[in-house]
C-alpha positions as CSV (number, residue, x, y, z in Angstrom):
1,M,-0.3,0.1,0.2
2,K,1.3,3.4,-1.2
3,T,1.6,5.7,2.1
4,L,2.3,9.6,2.3
5,V,2.3,10.9,5.7
6,V,1.8,14.8,5.5
7,Y,2.4,17.3,8.9
8,Y,3.0,20.9,9.4
9,S,4.7,21.2,12.7
10,L,5.5,24.8,14.0
11,E,7.7,23.4,17.1
12,G,9.1,20.1,16.1
13,N,6.6,17.6,18.2
14,T,4.8,17.2,14.8
15,K,7.5,16.4,13.1
16,F,9.2,13.8,15.8
17,V,5.9,12.3,15.0
18,A,5.6,12.0,11.6
19,E,9.2,11.1,11.1
20,I,8.8,8.0,13.2
21,V,5.4,7.0,11.5
22,A,6.6,7.2,8.3
23,K,9.8,5.3,8.6
24,E,7.6,3.0,10.4
25,L,5.2,2.7,7.3
26,G,7.8,2.6,5.1
27,A,6.1,6.0,3.9
28,D,7.1,9.0,1.9
29,L,6.7,12.0,4.0
30,L,5.5,15.7,3.5
31,E,6.4,18.7,5.6
32,L,4.0,21.6,5.2
33,K,6.3,24.5,5.2
34,P,4.1,28.2,4.9
35,K,5.7,30.7,2.9
36,K,5.6,33.2,5.3
37,D,5.6,30.9,9.2
38,L,5.2,32.1,12.5
39,S,8.1,32.1,15.3
40,A,8.3,29.1,17.0
41,T,10.1,31.0,20.0
42,S,7.7,34.5,20.0
43,L,4.8,34.3,23.0
44,M,2.5,35.9,19.6
45,R,2.5,32.8,17.9
46,Y,-0.4,31.8,20.1
47,F,-2.4,35.2,19.3
48,W,-1.2,35.2,15.5
49,G,-2.0,31.6,15.5
50,G,-5.1,31.6,16.9
51,R,-6.0,34.6,14.9
52,Q,-5.5,32.2,11.7
53,V,-7.9,29.2,12.9
54,M,-10.8,31.8,13.8
55,M,-10.4,33.7,10.4
56,G,-10.2,30.3,8.3
57,A,-7.3,31.1,6.4
58,K,-5.1,29.4,4.2
59,P,-1.6,30.6,4.0
60,A,0.1,29.8,0.7
61,L,2.4,27.1,0.8
62,L,6.3,26.6,-0.4
63,P,5.9,24.1,-3.5
64,L,4.2,20.9,-2.7
65,A,6.8,17.7,-3.6
66,K,4.3,15.0,-3.6
67,E,0.1,14.4,-4.5
68,A,-1.5,13.3,-2.0
69,G,-3.9,11.4,-4.5
70,N,-1.0,9.1,-5.7
71,Y,-1.8,7.5,-2.8
72,D,-3.4,5.1,-0.9
73,L,-3.3,5.9,2.3
74,V,-2.5,9.2,3.5
75,V,-1.7,9.9,7.5
76,I,-2.4,13.6,8.3
77,G,-0.5,15.2,11.2
78,T,-1.7,18.4,12.7
79,P,-0.5,20.7,16.1
80,V,-3.2,22.1,18.0
81,W,-4.2,25.5,17.3
82,A,-7.4,27.1,18.7
83,F,-8.8,23.9,19.8
84,T,-8.2,22.4,15.9
85,Y,-5.5,21.8,12.8
86,A,-3.5,24.1,11.8
87,P,-4.1,26.4,9.4
88,A,-1.3,24.9,7.0
89,V,-3.2,21.7,6.8
90,N,-6.2,23.6,5.9
91,S,-4.8,24.9,3.0
92,F,-3.2,21.2,2.0
93,L,-6.5,19.7,2.1
94,Q,-7.3,22.9,-0.1
95,L,-5.0,22.2,-2.6
96,Q,-5.0,18.5,-3.0
97,P,-8.8,17.4,-1.8
98,L,-8.8,14.1,-1.2
99,K,-12.0,11.1,-2.1
100,G,-11.9,7.4,-1.5
101,K,-8.8,7.8,0.2
102,K,-7.6,5.3,3.3
103,I,-7.0,8.4,5.8
104,A,-5.5,8.2,9.7
105,L,-4.9,11.5,11.8
106,F,-2.9,12.4,14.6
107,C,-2.9,15.1,17.2
108,C,0.0,17.0,18.8
109,H,-1.0,19.1,21.5
110,E,0.0,20.7,25.1
111,S,-3.5,20.1,26.9
112,D,-6.5,18.1,24.8
113,P,-7.2,17.9,21.2
114,A,-10.2,19.7,21.3
115,K,-12.5,19.2,18.1
116,T,-9.1,18.6,15.8
117,F,-10.4,15.2,15.1
118,D,-14.2,16.0,14.6
119,N,-13.0,19.1,12.1
120,L,-10.9,16.9,10.6
121,R,-13.5,14.0,9.7
122,K,-15.9,16.9,8.4
123,T,-13.2,18.5,6.4
124,L,-12.2,14.9,5.2
125,S,-15.7,13.4,4.0
126,G,-15.9,10.6,1.6
127,N,-12.8,8.9,3.3
128,E,-12.0,6.2,5.2
129,I,-10.8,7.0,8.7
130,I,-9.0,4.4,9.9
131,G,-7.3,5.7,12.8
132,Q,-7.0,8.3,14.9
133,I,-4.3,9.5,18.0
134,D,-3.2,12.3,19.9
135,F,0.1,12.9,21.8
136,N,0.1,15.1,24.7
137,Y,3.7,17.1,23.8
138,P,5.7,14.3,22.6
139,L,8.9,15.6,22.9
140,R,8.8,16.0,26.6
141,G,8.4,12.2,26.9
142,K,10.0,10.5,24.1
143,E,10.3,7.0,25.8
144,G,6.4,6.9,26.1
145,A,5.8,9.0,22.9
146,L,8.0,5.8,21.0
147,K,5.8,3.2,22.8
148,K,2.5,4.8,21.9
149,I,3.1,5.6,18.2
150,G,5.0,2.3,17.6
151,E,1.6,0.8,19.2
152,W,-0.4,3.0,17.0
153,V,1.3,2.7,13.9
154,E,0.6,-1.6,14.3
155,T,-2.7,-0.8,14.7
156,L,-3.1,1.2,10.8
157,K,-0.6,-1.9,9.3
158,E,-2.9,-4.2,10.4
159,A,-6.3,-1.9,8.8
160,T,-4.4,-1.8,5.9
161,K,-3.6,-5.3,5.5
162,N,-6.4,-6.9,3.1
163,A,-6.1,-4.0,0.9
């Protein structure tokens, strides 16, 4: 099964998970990079990031090296911003709408995933969501995160075994 892991990461947590998931699944990796991104170290990132979410922003992305439509399984990773997925993921889903795909979702957060998965499921209607998982700041607890990622990857492999 041809697999793509697509992710956006500002602080490195989502990137950490995405790289491991891609390696374990033997998947291609696609990092979403806005042409103009927020500073990962500025305290104002919470204000500006939240504002982007509330305004439904779709920031311009650097050119995408992969076409998600060419894959059977697409794993989408996002940080939680203002209780939902990051604007860069919103941009990606507008640029490369997905239909009839197997989809797996993950998010990284500091408190809880809130409406992230519900909102992604609505945006991704017409696809089969085969799994979802959230990680509470995985870079702070790498050992536990690695175990959790490994277990989740096994469920994804099982879910796509006969596909």
